N, C-alpha and C positions, 0 to 999 in steps of 0.2 A: 504495499500501499505507500501511497506517496501523498504528502501533504498538498494543499494548494499552492503554497508557496514553491516548493521543489517541483511541481508540474510546470510552474510558470517560468521558472529558471531552466529546467530541460528544455521546454518548447522554444525559448529565446536562444540557448545554444544550438539547438540544431538548426534554426533558422540563420543564425549568423555563420555558422559552419558553410552553408550554402550560400552565402554571399548575398542575402536577401538584404537589400541597404538600410530600411527601416524596420529592423527587425523588434523591435521594443513596441512600437506602436502597432504592426502586424500582430505579435502576439496580444496585445491588449485586445483588439478587434477580434480575433478567434476566440480568447479567452471567454469575452461576453457573449458572443454567440451560444458557445456551449455550456457556459455555468450561469451565464447571468450576472457574473461580477464584474465591474468596471474597476480601474485603479484602486479606488477606495476598499470596495469590497477584497480585493485580492490581498490588501494590507491587514483589513480587519478580520478575515476568515483564514488567513495564511495559515495558521496552524492547524486547521481543520483537515480531514483525509477527503481527499476527492474519489469518488468511485471510481470504479475499474471501468464502466460503462462511459463515463465522462471522460475518464484519460484516454481511452480509445479513439473515442469522437474526436478529441482533441489531437492526437496525435496523428490520426489518419487524415486531418486537415493540415496539419503542419506539413506533413509528407507531400502531400497535394501541392502545396504552395512550393517547397523545395524543386519541384518539377516545373516550377515556373508557370502554374495554372493561376490567373488572376485573382489577386485578393476579393476584389469585388465579387467575382463569380462564386467564391468558396463562401462568402457572407450572405450572398443572395439579394442583397440590396445595397443601394448607396444613395448618399445624400447630394442633392444639386439644388443650389438656391433656396434651401430650407426645406424642400419637398424628398421625400424618400421614393425612390423607384426601385423595382424588382429588376434585377439582371441576371444574365446566366448565359450559358453557352448559346451563340447565335445572335446575340444582339450588342452592339458597340455600348461601351462603358459611358454614363455621362462624366464628362471632364471640367474642370473650374475654366479652362480656357473658352469654354463655350457660354459662359457667363458674358464674356464680351461682347457676342454678338446678341445676345437676350438683352442687354442694357442698351445698345443702340435701338433694339426694336422698342422695348418700353418708352423710351425717351420720345421716339416717334410717334407712338400712339397716344402718348399724353396729351397731344395736340390734334388728334385726329377725332373728327366728328363720329365718324363710323370706323368701326377696329373689326373690319373682316379679315381674316388672316388665314392664309395656307402654309404649312410647313411641309416641304418637300424632303425625301429622304429622312422622314420622322424618327425611324428607330424605336428607343425605349419610350420616345412621347416626351423625353424632358422639356424641350424647346416649347411644344405644345401646350403642356399641361401649367407650366411657368407663365406663358404668356396669358392664358386663359384667366389664370388666379391672379396675378399681379396688375395685369393691364385691362382685366375685365374684357379680354377680346374674345369674338366668335371664331373658333380655330377648327380648322381643318386639318387632319395629319395624314399624308400618303405615303404609303409605305408598302415595297414590294415583297421583302423576304417574309416566307411563312412563320420563321422562328420569331422574327423582331416584331411581326404583327400580333402574335400572342403576348409578347411582353407589351407592346402598344395598348391592346385591348386591357390587360390587368392593371397597367399602371393608371390609365384613365379611371378605373373603377377603385382603385386603391386611394386614389387622391379626389374621388367624388368629384371629379372633373366632367365638364358638360362638352370636351373636345369631342369631335367627330372623327372616326378612324375610317380611312378608306385605304382598300388594298388597290395599288396600281404602281405602274412604272413610270417615272418621272419621262423617259424617253417617247411615251405614247399617249400617256392619261391626258395631257394637256387637251387633247380632243373632247373631253368629257366635261369640260368646264366652259363657261361662256365667257365672252370677253368682258371686259370691264367689270370684273366681278370681286376682285379683292382689293382691299386697301395695302397689304402688305404681303410680300411673299418672302418668306425666310427658308434659308437651307444650310445646313451643315452637311454639305455632298461628301462623296467620298474623294479625297485630294491627293493620295498617295500616287506617284509615279509606279507602275506596274513592276518595273524593275528593280524600285526600292523597296518593294514590300519584304523581301528577305532579308534585307539589313536592319529592319525594325527591331526594337526590344522584343524577347522572346513572348513576354507577356502578351504584347501587342498583336503578335502574329496569331496568338491564340483567338482573338476576335474574329468576327467573320470579315473574309476577304471582300465580301461585295459591299460592306461597309467602309472599306479602307480604299479600293483600286479605283483610283480616277483615269485610268487609260494609260497610254505611253507617255503621254505629256504631264497628265494629272489634272487636264484641263476639261476632261469630256464631259462632264456633268455641268461645269460654269458654262460652259459654250453652248449645251443642249438647253439648259435653264432661260440663260438671257435670250436665247434664239426663238423658243418655242412658248416661254410663258409670260414674256413681258406685256403680250397683248392683253393679259388676264388682269392686268392692273386698272384701277380707275385713275381718272386725272389726278395727281398729285400723289399717287401710291407710290410706295418704296419697295426697293428688293435689296434684301440683306443677305450676307453670306459669312459663313465662318471661313477663314482662308487657311491654307499651309504657310509655310515659310518661302519667303519671297514670290509669293503669287500675287500680290496686292496691285503691282502695276500692269500686268496682263490683265485681271479681272477687271480693272478699272477701265482699261481701254475697251475691254469688250463692252462694258455698260454704256459707256459714252456712244459707241459705236450704233447702239440701239435707241439712242436718245435720252437716256438718264443724265439728270444734271445735280448741282449740289452732291457729288460724290466725297465720301470722308470715310477713313479709316480709323480704328481705334487699335490699341496696342495691348496686350497681354502683360502679365506680371513680368514675364520675360524679356520686353521690348519688342516682342514680334508684333509685326501688323496683322492681327488675328481677326478681324472683322471688317465689313464694308458694308455701306448702305448708301443708295442714291435713290433720287426721287424721279418720277416719270412726268415731265410737266406738259 
């Protein structure tokens, strides 16, 4: 038998040996999932025995983490903009960087009399739900992947959201929507170059390729959305994207060529131009 404190120490050591970067934080996350104890709980219950069942469950998760299964998948949920989202194999994990594009969208919608929004490549529904909740927007979420669509529907329900989930492909579904339908189109599209995916962090490579692969140039989705979806915006409506590194200039030119004005970008905490927005006048 092992005490809670001993189990915590053992799990932390296993992760450290596997060179998991923030092993102290990750052990706390896994510990809380299995035992319900946060940092304070581990300290105050440290001398109590941990059951074999809980210890085995904990070690199983730790071993999976050592094989670089994403922490968020192991936990089964992740927080984004203060809301919880179910995540797992087959859906992109919501990231803090995406808050940059969400903030641009909220700022735009504050001054918009109508707030009809479509989120393209919606994935887990993180952007959709947050805009519906924080900007009081009427949001449609479009997603192609069967696996991601299940999470999208689950997260709409989890957050008691009114987002409308629609199954569809960005490259063809524009035909299903009337012109001048939306005040805002937002997308965090796949934007990694196909050849670069094998160079990504091992954890990221376990996320769905469909949500990462932006084609040979990384711009396939930006080009298709700007070309086929811009007409779906009302006069004065906006188009907003999350961006990969060094993509802002190209995407800005794409948008200008389609008639967008007032184009501006926003930086993430690492100083990368992570989001862009422009209005169709």
